[in-house]
C-alpha positions in Angstrom: -36.2 61.9 -99.3 -38.5 58.5 -100.4 -40.6 58.7 -103.3 -44.2 57.9 -102.8 -44.7 55.9 -105.8 -47.5 53.6 -104.2 -47.3 49.9 -103.9 -44.1 49.4 -106.1 -43.1 45.8 -107.8 -39.3 45.0 -107.7 -37.1 42.3 -109.3 -33.3 41.6 -109.9 -34.4 39.2 -113.0 -35.7 40.3 -116.9 -38.2 36.9 -116.5 -37.5 37.1 -120.4 -34.2 34.5 -121.7 -32.9 33.9 -125.3 -32.2 30.4 -126.7 -34.0 27.0 -126.8 -37.6 26.7 -125.7 -37.4 25.2 -121.9 -40.4 24.8 -119.1 -38.7 27.7 -117.2 -38.3 30.1 -119.7 -42.0 29.4 -120.6 -43.1 29.5 -117.1 -41.1 32.6 -116.4 -42.4 34.9 -119.3 -45.9 33.3 -118.6 -45.6 34.7 -115.2 -44.5 38.2 -116.5 -47.2 38.8 -119.1 -50.1 37.6 -116.3 -48.3 40.2 -113.8 -48.1 43.1 -116.3 -51.8 42.7 -117.4 -53.1 42.4 -114.0 -51.0 45.6 -113.5 -52.0 45.6 -109.9 -48.9 47.9 -109.1 -48.1 51.7 -109.8 -44.6 50.7 -111.2 -42.3 47.8 -112.1 -38.6 48.1 -110.9 -35.9 45.6 -112.9 -32.5 45.6 -111.6 -30.6 43.7 -114.4 -26.8 42.7 -114.6 -26.5 43.6 -118.2 -28.0 45.9 -121.2 -28.8 42.7 -123.5 -31.5 41.6 -120.8 -32.8 45.0 -120.8 -33.4 45.0 -124.3 -35.0 41.9 -124.5 -37.0 42.6 -121.9 -38.4 46.0 -123.2 -39.0 43.8 -126.6 -41.0 41.2 -124.6 -43.1 43.9 -123.1 -43.8 45.7 -126.1 -45.1 42.7 -127.9 -47.2 41.3 -125.6 -48.2 44.2 -123.2 -47.0 47.6 -124.7 -49.4 49.3 -122.3 -47.2 48.5 -119.6 -44.1 50.1 -120.9 -44.5 53.2 -119.0 -44.5 51.9 -116.1 -41.5 49.6 -116.5 -38.2 50.5 -115.3 -35.1 48.9 -116.3 -32.1 50.1 -113.9 -28.9 48.9 -113.6 -28.0 46.2 -111.1 -25.8 48.9 -109.2 -28.8 51.4 -108.8 -30.4 48.9 -106.2 -28.8 50.6 -103.1 -30.1 53.8 -103.7 -33.9 52.7 -104.7 -34.0 50.4 -101.7 -32.9 53.7 -99.7 -35.8 56.0 -101.0 -38.5 53.5 -102.4 -41.3 52.2 -100.9 -41.2 48.6 -102.2 -44.7 46.2 -101.8 -42.6 43.2 -102.8 -39.7 41.9 -104.6 -40.2 38.9 -106.4 -37.7 36.6 -108.4 -37.8 33.9 -110.9 -35.2 31.5 -109.1 -35.0 31.4 -105.1 -31.6 29.9 -105.7 -29.6 32.7 -107.1 -30.0 35.4 -104.9 -32.8 35.9 -102.7 -30.9 35.5 -99.2 -28.2 38.2 -100.3 -31.0 40.7 -101.5 -32.6 39.7 -98.1 -29.3 41.1 -96.7 -29.4 44.2 -98.4 -32.8 45.0 -97.7 -32.4 44.5 -94.0 -29.5 47.3 -94.1 -30.8 49.8 -96.5 -34.4 49.8 -97.5 -37.0 52.1 -96.3 -39.2 49.1 -94.8 -38.9 45.0 -94.3 -41.1 44.0 -97.8 -41.6 40.6 -98.7 -39.1 38.8 -100.9 -40.0 35.7 -102.9 -38.3 33.4 -105.1 -39.3 30.6 -107.5 -38.4 26.9 -107.4 -38.0 24.7 -110.6 -35.5 21.9 -110.9 -34.4 21.3 -107.2 -32.4 18.3 -107.6 -28.7 19.6 -108.7 -26.1 18.5 -106.3 -25.1 22.1 -105.8 -28.2 23.1 -104.7 -27.4 22.6 -101.4 -25.0 25.4 -100.9 -27.5 27.4 -103.0 -30.1 27.0 -100.3 -28.0 27.4 -97.6 -28.0 31.2 -98.4 -31.8 31.2 -96.6 -30.7 29.8 -93.7 -29.5 32.9 -91.5 -30.6 35.0 -88.6 -31.9 37.6 -90.9 -34.8 35.9 -92.3 -38.2 37.6 -91.8 -41.6 36.3 -91.4 -42.2 38.3 -94.9 -39.4 36.0 -96.9 -40.8 33.3 -98.6 -39.8 30.1 -101.2 -42.6 29.3 -103.8 -42.7 26.0 -104.7 -44.6 25.1 -107.8 -45.9 21.7 -106.7 -46.6 19.9 -103.6 -44.0 17.5 -104.1 -41.3 20.4 -104.7 -42.5 22.1 -101.5 -42.1 18.8 -99.1 -38.6 19.0 -100.7 -37.6 22.6 -100.2 -38.9 22.4 -96.4 -36.8 18.9 -96.1 -33.5 20.8 -97.3 -34.5 24.0 -95.1 -35.0 21.4 -92.3 -31.5 19.7 -92.5 -29.8 23.0 -93.2 -31.5 25.0 -90.2 -30.7 21.8 -88.0 -26.8 21.9 -89.3 -26.5 25.8 -88.8 -29.0 26.1 -86.3 -30.8 29.1 -87.9 -34.2 30.2 -89.1 -35.8 29.4 -92.2 -37.8 31.2 -94.5 -41.6 30.1 -95.2 -42.7 27.9 -97.9 -46.0 28.3 -99.9 -47.2 26.6 -102.8 -48.4 28.3 -106.2 -48.7 26.5 -109.2 -46.9 27.4 -112.5 -50.1 28.2 -115.6 -50.6 28.0 -119.2 -52.4 30.7 -121.2 -55.4 27.9 -122.1 -56.9 30.4 -125.1 -53.2 29.6 -126.6 -54.1 25.9 -127.2 -58.0 26.7 -128.2 -56.8 25.8 -131.8 -54.1 23.6 -133.7 -51.9 26.6 -135.4 -49.9 27.0 -138.7 -47.8 24.3 -137.7 -47.3 21.1 -140.0 -47.5 17.3 -138.6 -44.9 15.7 -139.8 -44.8 12.0 -140.8 -48.0 11.1 -138.5 -50.2 9.3 -139.9 -53.6 10.5 -139.8 -56.0 7.3 -139.3 -54.4 5.9 -136.1 -54.9 6.8 -132.5 -51.8 8.9 -131.7 -49.9 8.4 -127.8 -47.6 11.4 -128.1 -44.7 11.8 -125.5 -43.7 15.2 -125.8 -40.4 16.6 -123.8 -36.6 15.1 -124.0 -36.1 11.8 -125.0 -33.3 11.2 -122.1 -33.1 8.9 -119.6 -30.3 11.2 -117.9 -32.6 14.1 -117.8 -36.2 13.4 -118.2 -37.7 9.6 -118.1 -37.1 6.2 -118.9 -39.4 5.2 -122.2 -38.6 1.6 -122.0 -41.1 0.9 -119.3 -44.1 2.4 -122.0 -42.6 0.0 -124.8 -42.7 -3.0 -122.4 -46.3 -1.8 -121.5 -47.5 -1.5 -124.8 -45.9 -5.2 -125.4 -48.1 -6.8 -122.3 -51.4 -4.7 -123.8 -50.6 -6.3 -127.2 -49.4 -9.7 -126.0 -53.2 -9.1 -123.9 -55.0 -9.3 -126.9 -55.3 -5.6 -128.4 -54.2 -4.7 -131.9 -51.9 -1.7 -132.2 -52.3 -1.5 -136.2 -54.0 1.2 -135.3 -51.9 3.0 -132.5 -49.0 5.0 -133.4 -46.4 6.4 -130.6 -44.8 9.9 -131.7 -42.1 11.0 -129.4 -41.3 14.7 -130.0 -38.0 16.5 -128.2 -34.2 16.9 -128.0 -32.2 13.7 -127.7 -29.4 13.4 -125.8 -26.6 14.7 -128.4 -25.0 11.8 -130.4 -27.3 9.3 -128.3 -28.8 6.3 -130.5 -31.4 5.8 -128.1 -34.3 6.8 -130.7 -32.8 4.1 -133.3 -32.7 1.5 -130.2 -36.2 2.9 -129.2 -37.8 2.8 -132.8 -36.5 -1.2 -133.0 -38.1 -2.1 -129.7 -41.2 -0.7 -131.0 -41.3 -2.9 -134.4 -40.5 -6.1 -132.7 -44.1 -5.5 -131.0 -45.6 -4.4 -133.8 -46.1 -0.7 -132.4 -45.6 2.1 -134.9 -43.1 4.4 -133.6 -42.4 8.1 -135.2 -39.7 10.0 -133.5 -40.1 14.0 -134.1 -36.5 15.2 -133.1 -36.1 19.2 -131.7 -39.5 20.4 -132.6 -39.9 24.0 -132.9 -43.0 25.7 -130.8 -45.7 25.3 -133.8 -44.8 21.7 -134.8 -45.1 20.8 -130.7 -48.4 22.6 -130.6 -49.8 21.1 -133.5 -48.5 17.4 -132.8 -50.5 18.0 -129.0 -53.6 19.1 -131.2 -53.0 15.7 -133.3 -52.7 13.8 -130.1 -55.6 11.8 -128.8 -53.1 11.0 -125.6 -50.8 12.5 -123.9 -48.2 10.8 -121.9 -45.3 11.4 -119.5 -43.8 9.2 -117.3 -41.0 11.1 -115.6 -39.0 8.9 -113.2 -36.1 11.9 -112.8 -36.3 14.2 -109.5 -34.6 16.9 -112.2 -38.7 17.3 -112.9 -40.4 19.3 -110.6 -43.8 20.7 -112.1 -44.6 19.2 -115.6 -45.7 22.0 -117.5 -46.2 19.7 -120.7 -49.3 17.9 -118.7 -51.0 21.3 -118.3 -50.2 22.4 -121.6 -51.8 19.1 -122.6 -54.8 19.2 -120.9 -55.2 22.7 -122.0 -55.2 21.5 -125.2 -58.5 19.1 -124.3 -56.3 15.9 -124.1 -56.1 13.3 -121.3 -52.7 12.4 -120.0 -51.4 9.4 -118.8 -48.4 10.3 -115.9 -46.6 8.9 -113.4 -46.9 9.4 -109.9 -44.2 11.3 -109.5 -43.2 14.5 -107.9 -45.5 17.4 -109.4 -47.7 15.6 -112.0 -50.2 14.1 -108.8 -51.0 17.8 -108.8 -52.2 17.9 -112.0 -54.0 15.1 -113.1 -57.2 13.8 -111.6 -56.7 10.1 -111.9 -59.8 8.3 -113.4 -61.1 11.9 -114.5 -58.9 13.9 -116.5 -56.4 11.0 -117.0 -54.5 8.1 -115.1 -51.7 7.9 -112.7 -49.2 5.3 -113.0 -47.7 4.5 -109.7 -44.3 4.3 -108.8 -41.9 2.8 -106.2 -38.5 3.8 -105.2 -36.2 2.1 -102.4 -34.6 4.9 -101.0 -31.7 3.5 -100.1 -29.4 6.4 -102.5 -27.0 7.6 -99.9 -24.1 6.7 -101.9 -25.3 8.2 -104.9 -25.8 11.7 -102.9 -21.9 11.1 -101.3 -20.6 10.8 -105.2 -23.3 13.2 -106.9 -21.3 16.6 -106.1 -18.2 14.8 -107.6 -19.9 13.7 -110.8 -21.7 14.8 -114.3 -25.2 15.9 -113.1 -26.5 13.1 -116.1 -25.1 10.5 -114.3 -26.2 10.7 -111.0 -29.8 11.9 -112.2 -29.7 8.5 -114.5 -28.5 6.6 -111.1 -31.4 8.5 -109.1 -33.8 8.0 -112.2 -32.9 4.4 -112.6 -34.0 3.5 -108.5 -37.5 4.5 -109.3 -39.8 2.0 -111.2 -43.1 2.5 -113.0 -45.8 0.2 -112.7 -45.3 -1.5 -116.2 -48.6 -3.6 -115.2 -50.7 -0.5 -114.3 -49.6 1.1 -117.4 -50.7 -1.4 -119.7 -54.3 -0.8 -118.2 -54.4 2.5 -118.5 -52.8 2.0 -122.2 -55.4 -0.3 -122.8 -58.4 1.7 -121.5 -57.5 4.9 -123.5 -57.9 2.6 -126.6 -61.6 3.5 -126.1 -62.6 6.7 -128.2 -65.4 7.9 -125.9 -62.9 7.5 -122.3 -60.6 9.9 -124.2 -62.8 12.5 -125.3 -64.6 12.2 -122.0 -61.7 12.5 -119.8 -60.2 15.4 -122.4 -63.1 17.5 -121.6 -62.7 16.8 -118.1 -59.2 17.5 -118.6 -59.8 21.3 -120.4 -62.0 22.1 -117.5 -59.3 21.4 -114.9 -56.6 23.3 -116.9 -58.8 26.7 -116.6 -58.2 26.3 -113.0 -54.3 26.8 -113.8 -55.0 29.7 -116.7 -51.9 32.3 -115.3 -55.1 35.0 -115.2 -55.7 32.6 -112.2 -52.7 31.6 -110.7 -51.7 35.6 -110.8 -54.2 35.8 -108.2 -52.6 33.6 -106.4 -49.4 35.6 -106.1 -51.2 39.0 -105.1 -52.6 37.1 -102.3 -49.6 35.8 -101.4 -47.5 39.1 -101.4 -50.6 40.8 -99.7 -50.4 38.3 -96.4 -46.6 38.5 -96.2 -46.6 42.0 -96.4 -49.2 42.1 -93.7 -47.2 40.1 -91.3 -45.3 41.0 -88.6 -41.9 42.1 -89.1 -38.7 44.3 -87.5 -35.9 44.9 -88.9 -33.3 42.1 -88.0 -30.1 42.4 -86.0 -26.7 41.8 -86.9 -24.3 42.8 -89.6 -25.2 41.0 -92.7 -25.2 37.8 -94.5 -22.8 35.2 -93.2 -22.2 33.6 -96.7 -21.2 36.8 -97.7 -17.3 38.0 -98.8 -16.4 39.9 -96.1 -13.7 41.9 -98.8 -13.1 44.7 -96.0 -11.8 42.2 -93.4 -10.8 39.3 -95.8 -8.5 41.3 -97.5 -6.7 43.5 -94.5 -3.4 42.3 -95.3 -3.4 43.5 -99.0 -2.7 47.0 -99.1 0.4 48.8 -97.3 -2.5 50.2 -94.4 -5.6 51.7 -94.0 -6.9 55.2 -94.1 -7.0 56.1 -90.6 -8.8 59.0 -88.4 -5.1 60.7 -87.5 -4.6 61.1 -91.6 -4.4 64.4 -92.9 -6.0 65.0 -96.6 -4.8 67.9 -98.8 -5.7 69.1 -102.2 -3.0 68.6 -105.1 -2.1 70.7 -107.8 -4.2 68.6 -110.3 -7.1 68.7 -107.8 -6.8 72.3 -107.8 -6.8 72.5 -111.4 -9.9 70.4 -111.9 -11.8 72.4 -109.3 -10.8 75.4 -111.6 -12.2 73.3 -114.7 -8.7 73.5 -116.1 -8.5 69.7 -115.9 -10.9 67.0 -115.8 -11.4 63.7 -113.7 -11.7 60.6 -115.1 -14.7 58.1 -114.3 -14.5 54.9 -115.6 -18.2 53.3 -116.6 -19.6 51.2 -114.1 -18.4 53.5 -110.9 -20.7 56.4 -111.6 -22.5 55.4 -108.6 -20.2 55.2 -106.2 -18.6 58.7 -106.9 -20.1 62.0 -106.5 -18.9 64.8 -108.8 -20.7 67.3 -106.5 -19.3 66.1 -103.5 -15.7 66.2 -105.2 -16.0 69.8 -105.7 -16.8 70.5 -101.9 -13.8 68.4 -100.7 -11.4 69.8 -103.3 -12.6 73.4 -101.6 -12.4 72.1 -97.9 -9.2 70.4 -98.6 -7.3 73.2 -99.7 -5.2 73.1 -97.0 -4.0 70.4 -94.6 -7.2 68.6 -93.3 -8.0 65.9 -90.6 -9.6 62.5 -92.1 -11.8 63.3 -89.2 -12.6 67.2 -89.2 -13.3 66.0 -93.6 -16.0 63.7 -92.4 -17.8 66.0 -90.0 -17.6 68.8 -92.6 -19.2 66.1 -95.1 -22.2 65.6 -92.5 -22.0 61.3 -93.3 -22.5 61.8 -96.9 -22.7 57.8 -98.4 -20.4 58.4 -100.8 -17.9 60.4 -98.7 -15.4 57.4 -98.6 -15.4 56.1 -102.3 -15.5 59.2 -103.8 -12.1 60.6 -101.3 -10.6 57.1 -102.4 -10.6 57.6 -106.0 -10.2 61.0 -105.6 -6.8 59.6 -104.1 -6.3 57.2 -106.8 -6.4 60.2 -109.2 -4.4 62.6 -107.7 -6.6 65.1 -106.7 -5.5 64.3 -103.3 -2.5 63.6 -101.2 -2.6 61.8 -97.6 -0.2 62.3 -94.9 -0.1 59.3 -92.3 -1.4 61.0 -89.0 0.8 60.4 -85.7 -0.5 57.2 -84.8 -0.2 55.8 -88.1 
């Protein structure tokens, strides 16, 4: 019988991860906090794969939104089938569209009370293996309520193109794609906070480059130094300018040292702040006068650091590349620098699955040129305090439109629209990429339980029924075994009973097959082959 709880939100993900701070983790926790603060649902069901994830999630909710704890249910992933069968979910939303969205749709189509929307968000899109991951989205079980959420217009174009190619190859429908950007909590950038600003001069104009110091996974910083060289050659003085690089360099790389030497050769002070913690990053952001980010790597999709800079009232110089162009209003909140590529990288695409990710990402990024002359002009313009401050004020106003309190409203609108779309239950027998274990491994056992087989309780089974012995249930199979059904089967099978007759007595109990096989394995039942075996 269904539980009518009102609209229920579900997910397979905790949205909370430990480890180093990266954009994906910041975005996921920001989304979760915004959802729970808005609190539009009667309950929030998290079907998680392990206990540690649940503990981390509970700690996070307690710290940022304790009033929501009573509505948050942390459930084992194995409990998903029973809840799909009895809970009227309004939507399931996943923190990444590439992990399990298509397979969740297959479970929904078969088990759920109704066809609820399923959405999943994009992060990086450029890894060679992602073509295989996107393939799960291309199948006959797609409905008008299934949607991939891209965080930028450029990212949406990537997803649509990838789905179109897969759809043509497989001849199957694809989900729709919507754009909902990531957000930022603007109030967190109102003040510098307690973090110290190490080795950054007080009197100079600071150009800050936040993010990984890596041409393999973020950006090539050589064009920036060449642009500063042009600024100096144009007659501007760089004595009052300091370039600050704040991020994690590639392990073992000598790049920061090389960049420092190049900067010294053109008379530009360069400070490297390695692996800053969150407080130091925020303090550096407030000390900066201009934020620069020249992404040329397809590994970048959105550009959260650009949004954080705007929230801190900082003007931005960014490459006109990927999601950056959604975040900067050229000439108003900062400048976008033109980029150019050849488009002739088929050889890289062919080899990418056979290479390390860092290698082909570097090759792809080196095929993207940032207009150094244009960049130099924008750097020179930012030497004016009036220009910087005017753009900084406009950037803050622009950032308010990306505050998580507003972005979550766009998700709610999307989910309402998807839920209202007409959708019938798709035909078919599951997802084509599922491993059909019953079929694939049919040759492993000696034979299979057949309709004419006869079952009978063993001596041990009878002892268990009388309470004189006890069955063993391993952790992890509790949801596959019905102990009350076991007792009924032991009663029915006191005398030899055909498998077909047992099925009729059980009246299609959901766990009959798994319970009977467990009883056979544990010597609670014995089986003898029917005449056709």
